C-alpha positions in Angstrom: -58.1 161.5 213.0 -57.9 164.4 210.6 -56.9 163.4 207.0 -57.4 159.6 207.3 -60.2 157.2 206.6 -61.3 154.3 208.9 -60.1 150.8 207.9 -63.7 149.6 207.7 -64.8 152.6 205.5 -67.4 153.6 208.0 -65.8 156.9 208.9 -64.5 159.4 206.2 -63.1 162.6 206.9 -62.0 165.2 204.4 -58.3 166.2 204.4 -57.6 169.5 205.9 -56.0 170.6 202.7 -59.2 170.2 200.8 -61.0 172.4 203.5 -58.7 175.3 203.0 -60.3 178.4 201.5 -57.7 178.6 198.8 -58.4 175.1 197.4 -62.0 174.5 198.4 -63.9 171.4 197.9 -65.1 170.0 195.5 -61.7 170.3 193.8 -61.4 172.6 190.9 -59.2 172.8 187.9 -57.9 169.4 186.5 -59.4 167.5 189.4 -62.9 169.0 189.1 -65.5 166.2 189.1 -63.4 163.5 190.9 -64.7 162.0 194.0 -62.8 162.0 197.3 -62.3 158.3 196.9 -60.6 159.0 193.6 -58.4 161.7 195.0 -57.3 159.3 197.9 -55.5 156.4 196.7 -54.8 153.0 198.3 -54.6 153.3 202.0 -55.8 156.9 201.9 -52.6 158.2 200.1 -52.9 161.0 197.6 -51.2 160.9 194.3 -51.3 159.3 190.9 -50.4 155.7 192.0 -52.6 152.8 191.0 -55.3 151.5 193.4 -56.5 148.0 194.0 -59.3 146.3 192.4 -63.0 146.7 193.4 -63.0 143.7 195.7 -60.1 145.1 197.8 -61.3 148.7 197.8 -65.2 148.9 197.8 -66.8 152.2 197.1 -68.4 154.1 200.0 -72.2 153.4 200.5 -73.3 157.0 199.9 -72.3 160.2 198.4 -69.3 161.9 199.8 -70.0 164.5 202.5 -68.2 167.1 200.5 -69.8 166.4 197.1 -72.4 168.8 195.8 -76.0 168.0 195.2 -76.7 165.4 192.6 -78.0 166.6 189.2 -80.8 164.9 187.4 -79.9 162.4 184.8 -79.6 163.8 181.3 -82.3 162.7 178.9 -81.6 162.1 175.3 -84.2 162.8 172.5 -85.9 159.6 171.2 -84.2 158.2 168.1 -80.9 159.8 168.9 -78.1 157.6 169.9 -76.3 158.4 173.1 -72.6 159.3 172.7 -70.2 156.4 173.2 -68.4 158.0 176.1 -71.8 158.0 178.1 -72.9 154.4 177.3 -72.6 151.6 179.8 -71.8 148.0 179.3 -69.1 145.6 179.1 -65.7 146.9 177.9 -66.5 150.5 178.9 -65.4 152.7 181.9 -67.8 152.9 184.8 -69.9 156.0 185.0 -68.2 159.0 186.6 -68.6 162.6 187.1 -72.2 163.7 187.2 -73.6 160.2 186.7 -71.6 158.7 189.5 -71.1 161.6 192.0 -74.0 163.7 190.8 -72.0 166.8 190.1 -69.6 168.2 187.5 -68.8 167.2 184.0 -68.0 163.5 183.1 -65.0 162.1 184.9 -61.5 162.2 183.3 -59.1 159.5 184.4 -55.7 160.7 185.5 -52.8 160.0 183.2 -51.7 156.3 183.5 -54.9 155.2 185.2 -57.2 152.4 183.7 -61.0 152.1 183.9 -62.1 149.6 186.3 -65.2 147.4 185.6 -68.3 147.7 187.8 -68.4 145.0 190.4 -72.0 144.3 189.6 -71.3 143.4 185.9 -69.4 140.5 184.4 -65.8 141.1 183.5 -65.6 142.7 180.1 -64.7 140.6 177.1 -61.2 141.3 175.8 -61.3 143.8 173.0 -60.9 142.5 169.5 -57.5 142.7 168.0 -57.0 145.6 165.6 -56.3 144.3 162.0 -52.7 144.8 161.2 -52.0 146.8 158.1 -50.4 144.8 155.5 -46.8 145.9 155.0 -45.6 146.3 151.5 -43.2 143.5 150.6 -39.7 144.5 149.8 -38.9 144.0 146.1 -37.0 140.8 145.5 -33.3 141.4 145.0 -32.8 142.2 141.2 -30.3 140.0 139.4 -29.7 142.8 136.8 -26.5 144.6 136.7 -26.5 148.1 138.2 -27.0 150.5 135.3 -28.0 147.8 132.9 -25.9 145.7 130.5 -25.4 148.5 128.1 -23.3 150.5 130.7 -21.1 147.5 131.4 -20.6 146.8 127.8 -19.6 150.5 127.3 -17.2 150.2 130.2 -15.7 147.0 128.9 -15.4 148.5 125.4 -13.6 151.5 126.8 -11.2 149.4 128.7 -10.4 147.2 125.7 -9.9 150.3 123.6 -7.6 151.7 126.2 -5.5 148.6 126.0 -5.4 148.6 122.2 -4.5 152.2 122.3 -1.5 151.5 124.6 -0.3 148.6 122.3 -0.6 151.0 119.2 1.2 153.8 121.0 4.3 152.0 122.1 5.0 148.7 120.2 8.7 147.9 119.3 7.8 146.8 115.8 6.5 149.5 113.4 5.1 146.8 111.1 3.2 145.3 114.0 1.7 148.7 114.7 0.6 149.3 111.2 -0.9 145.8 110.9 -2.9 146.1 114.0 -4.0 149.5 113.1 -5.1 148.3 109.6 -7.0 145.4 111.1 -8.8 147.8 113.5 -9.7 150.3 110.8 -10.9 147.6 108.4 -13.6 146.8 111.1 -14.5 150.4 111.7 -18.2 149.6 111.5 -18.0 147.4 114.5 -19.1 148.4 118.1 -15.6 148.7 119.6 -14.3 151.1 117.1 -17.4 153.2 117.1 -17.2 153.4 120.9 -13.6 154.6 120.6 -14.3 157.0 117.9 -17.2 158.6 119.9 -14.8 159.0 122.9 -12.2 160.6 120.7 -14.4 163.1 119.0 -17.0 163.9 121.7 -15.3 163.8 125.1 -12.2 165.2 126.8 -10.5 161.8 126.4 -9.8 162.6 122.8 -8.2 165.9 123.8 -6.0 164.2 126.3 -4.9 161.6 123.7 -4.1 164.4 121.4 -2.0 166.2 123.9 -0.1 163.0 124.5 0.7 162.6 121.0 1.6 166.2 120.7 4.2 165.8 123.5 5.7 162.7 122.1 6.0 164.2 118.5 7.7 167.2 119.9 10.3 165.0 121.7 10.8 162.8 118.6 10.8 165.6 116.0 12.1 168.8 117.5 12.3 170.3 114.1 9.4 168.6 112.5 8.9 165.2 110.9 9.7 166.5 107.4 11.7 169.3 105.8 9.4 171.7 104.0 9.8 174.4 101.5 7.5 177.4 100.9 5.9 178.3 97.6 5.7 181.9 96.5 3.2 183.1 93.7 3.2 186.7 92.9 2.8 188.1 96.5 1.0 185.1 97.9 3.1 182.5 100.0 2.1 179.0 101.1 4.2 177.6 103.9 3.8 174.0 105.0 4.3 173.4 108.7 5.1 169.8 109.7 3.3 169.0 113.0 2.7 165.8 115.1 4.1 162.6 113.6 2.8 163.0 109.9 0.4 166.0 109.9 0.7 169.3 108.0 -0.6 172.7 108.9 -0.3 175.6 106.4 0.2 179.3 106.5 -1.3 181.3 103.5 0.3 184.6 103.6 -0.5 187.9 101.7 3.1 189.2 101.7 2.0 192.8 100.8 -0.6 193.2 103.5 1.4 191.0 106.1 -1.8 189.0 106.8 -1.9 185.3 107.3 -4.4 182.5 107.3 -3.7 179.2 109.1 -5.2 175.9 107.9 -5.6 173.1 110.5 -3.2 174.5 113.1 -2.9 171.4 115.3 0.3 172.4 117.0 -0.1 176.1 118.2 3.5 176.2 119.3 4.9 175.3 115.9 2.4 177.5 114.0 3.2 180.5 116.3 6.9 180.1 115.7 6.3 180.3 112.0 4.0 183.4 112.4 6.7 185.2 114.3 9.4 184.1 111.8 7.4 185.4 108.9 6.5 188.6 110.8 2.8 188.5 109.9 -0.5 189.0 111.7 -2.8 185.9 112.0 -6.4 187.0 111.1 -8.1 183.7 110.4 -8.0 180.0 111.0 -9.6 177.6 108.5 -10.4 174.2 110.0 -11.2 171.3 107.7 -12.9 169.1 110.3 -13.2 168.5 114.0 -10.5 165.8 114.7 -8.0 166.9 117.4 -5.0 166.5 115.0 -6.5 169.2 112.8 -8.3 171.5 115.3 -6.3 171.1 118.5 -4.6 174.6 118.2 -7.7 176.6 117.8 -8.0 177.6 121.4 -4.4 178.7 122.0 -4.0 180.7 118.7 -7.4 182.3 118.9 -6.7 183.5 122.5 -3.2 184.7 121.6 -4.5 186.7 118.5 -7.5 188.5 119.7 -8.7 189.5 116.1 -8.4 185.9 114.8 -11.6 184.3 113.4 -12.1 180.6 113.4 -13.9 179.2 110.2 -15.4 175.7 109.8 -18.5 173.7 109.4 -21.2 174.1 112.0 -22.1 170.4 111.5 -18.7 169.1 112.7 -18.5 170.6 116.3 -15.2 172.3 115.7 -13.8 173.7 118.9 -13.8 177.6 119.3 -15.7 178.1 116.1 -16.6 181.6 115.5 -17.7 181.9 111.9 -19.5 178.9 110.4 -19.3 178.1 106.7 -21.4 176.4 104.2 -20.7 175.1 100.7 -19.3 177.7 98.3 -18.8 180.4 101.0 -15.8 182.7 100.4 -13.3 184.0 103.0 -11.5 187.2 101.9 -8.3 188.2 103.5 -6.3 190.9 101.7 -5.9 189.5 98.1 -6.7 186.0 99.3 -10.0 184.6 98.1 -10.6 181.2 99.7 -13.7 179.2 98.8 -15.2 176.5 101.1 -16.4 173.2 99.5 -18.5 170.7 101.5 -16.9 167.3 101.1 -18.6 165.0 103.8 -17.5 161.5 104.2 -14.5 161.4 106.5 -16.6 163.6 108.9 -20.2 164.8 108.4 -19.1 168.4 108.1 -15.8 168.0 106.4 -14.7 171.0 104.3 -11.9 171.6 101.7 -10.6 175.1 101.0 -9.8 176.3 97.5 -7.4 179.3 97.2 -8.4 181.0 94.0 -5.3 181.7 91.9 -6.8 184.5 89.7 -6.2 187.5 92.0 -2.4 186.7 92.1 -2.1 185.2 88.6 -1.0 181.8 89.8 -2.3 178.2 90.2 -5.2 177.6 92.6 -4.3 175.6 95.8 -6.5 173.0 97.3 -6.1 172.4 101.1 -7.8 168.9 101.3 -7.5 168.0 105.0 -8.4 164.3 105.2 -10.4 164.0 102.1 -7.5 163.5 99.6 -3.9 162.5 100.0 -1.1 161.9 97.5 -2.4 158.6 95.9 -5.0 158.1 98.6 -8.1 159.4 100.4 -9.4 159.6 104.0 -11.3 156.8 105.7 -15.1 157.1 105.8 -15.8 157.6 109.5 -19.1 159.5 109.2 -20.7 158.6 105.9 -21.2 156.0 103.2 -19.1 155.1 100.1 -21.7 156.9 98.1 -21.1 160.1 100.1 -17.3 159.9 99.8 -17.6 159.2 96.1 -19.6 162.3 95.7 -17.1 164.4 97.5 -14.2 163.0 95.5 -16.1 163.9 92.3 -16.4 167.5 93.6 -12.6 167.6 93.7 -12.3 165.9 90.2 -14.2 168.9 88.7 -11.3 171.3 89.5 -8.5 172.2 87.1 -5.6 169.8 86.5 -3.0 172.4 87.5 -4.6 172.9 91.0 -2.0 172.3 93.6 -3.0 169.7 96.2 -1.8 170.4 99.8 -2.9 167.4 101.9 -3.3 167.0 105.6 -0.8 164.1 106.1 2.4 162.7 104.7 1.2 159.4 103.4 2.7 159.5 99.9 5.2 156.7 100.1 2.8 154.2 101.8 -0.2 155.2 99.6 1.8 154.7 96.4 2.9 151.3 97.6 -0.8 150.3 97.9 -1.5 151.7 94.4 1.3 149.4 93.0 -0.8 146.5 94.4 -4.1 147.3 92.7 -2.5 148.7 89.5 1.1 147.2 89.2 1.5 148.3 85.6 0.7 152.0 86.1 3.9 153.8 84.9 2.8 157.2 86.2 2.6 155.7 89.6 6.0 154.1 89.2 7.7 157.4 88.3 6.0 159.2 91.2 7.1 156.5 93.6 10.7 156.8 92.6 10.6 160.6 93.2 8.9 160.2 96.5 11.5 157.6 97.8 14.2 160.1 97.0 12.4 162.8 98.8 11.8 160.7 101.9 15.3 159.4 102.1 16.3 163.1 102.8 13.2 163.7 105.0 11.8 166.1 102.5 8.1 166.8 102.2 6.4 165.4 99.2 3.7 168.0 98.8 2.3 169.6 96.8 1.1 167.4 94.1 -1.3 168.3 91.4 -4.9 167.1 90.6 -3.7 166.2 87.1 -1.0 163.8 88.6 -3.5 162.4 91.0 -5.9 161.4 88.3 -3.2 159.4 86.7 -2.2 157.1 89.6 -4.5 157.7 92.6 -6.8 154.6 92.7 -9.5 156.5 94.7 -9.8 158.9 91.8 -9.8 156.2 89.1 -13.0 154.3 90.0 -14.2 155.1 86.6 -11.4 153.4 84.8 -12.1 150.0 83.3 -8.7 148.6 84.5 -9.8 148.8 88.2 -13.3 147.8 87.5 -12.2 144.7 85.7 -9.7 143.9 88.4 -11.6 144.6 91.5 -15.1 145.9 90.5 -18.2 144.0 91.4 -19.7 144.8 87.9 -22.5 147.0 87.0 -25.4 147.4 89.4 -28.7 145.6 89.2 -30.0 148.5 87.0 -26.8 149.2 85.2 -26.2 152.3 87.3 -22.6 153.4 86.9 -22.7 155.3 90.2 -23.7 152.1 92.0 -20.8 150.1 90.8 -18.3 153.0 91.4 -19.3 153.3 95.0 -18.9 149.5 95.5 -15.5 149.7 93.9 -14.5 152.6 96.2 -15.7 150.7 99.3 -13.7 147.6 98.3 -10.7 149.8 97.7 -11.0 151.2 101.1 -11.3 147.7 102.8 -8.2 146.6 100.9 -6.3 149.7 101.8 -7.1 149.3 105.6 -5.9 145.8 105.5 -2.7 146.7 103.7 0.4 147.1 105.7 0.6 150.7 105.0 -1.6 153.5 106.5 
């Protein structure tokens, strides 16, 4: 019967499809080199299904009728190994193609088919298992905190600082607020305070804190915390502007040229109101240091007044600084001649500004920022006692009639502390009585004079024997007077921070 093979494999006929002239036989293309038995599966069916083992489906005794003539076996040169695909033996596929059928290239198994062992050979040994590649061990779970302990200490410090700030901002008792603030400032070298100070001066958190204090002060003091009075000297006018809860900004005005210079304009709204009231043009801003309660208004005022220049120290990172100044640099505006003096200690780049009185035939004016107050001085945030002492000595070299315009209204509290360290100082007593009368009427206590400050300000009197005998550590190990004065200044600062006043 056409297309079928006898059950005893004695009669084999070629399928009619393989005899067609279009296909031909032996087959071509992907089936070239396959025997007819390989093309006909189990039971004579064609397709890619699996056949049975050799015992159930023995190979025909001779070459297929349709196979071509057998080609002679290929000989390999002596000493050259035969390719692995053509070797026999256990574990390899039986010879096919030209070696089995005598024609065509080596046999390719159809996809999914497995090579069957020759019935004459022993069953192949199972292949050796492939060595498994060692997997890298997962790292043991780390017990370290994410980001390291330093990050968590920083976060904890920030949280504690925020809590302390809330307590300082809204306690019911003013004395409790001052005491807590003094205890914190007395330990300014400790980690917590340094973290808080860094956040205040180097991040936007400090600016947000400043804005909150500004809103609170505007609500509490709609007309300012103190009543101020301008001073006029032969065409030069100095106008104190009370801002925040105890700060002072200043307008220095050339009344003939109608030009003004602002010093530490921390509240741009209050400063702008004074500029409009005086009818002057703001041409310069002098910033003593970078703290927001002195530099917070630089942005708004410099944008409102396009020709306004912002002066300050390049070491302090003052916001919106346009014209950096160094020691002894002079700023000229009309008849105003203002000299910058480097006084580090409170901050690294702190400057004070000395208005020369010679051009207008009046007293010179010192705008001291946070270096020097009435009967006090600023805290040493970015320096040592030796640095602050050197800056105070710079101020001591000025004339006695120089007017002192400080950055804060601290006179009453500072004079109270001066009475603790020098209770028998009569000059301090007279000044204290005058200050108390002024504050009862909410009047400003500035300006003072450097001659007055030399008589009762303990921070300018470290050379006096009275203070050295009462508080001083004695002369240094080499008898250096500067060494003992610096120690005395540091001790005064510690006592002042622990005092109930600011």
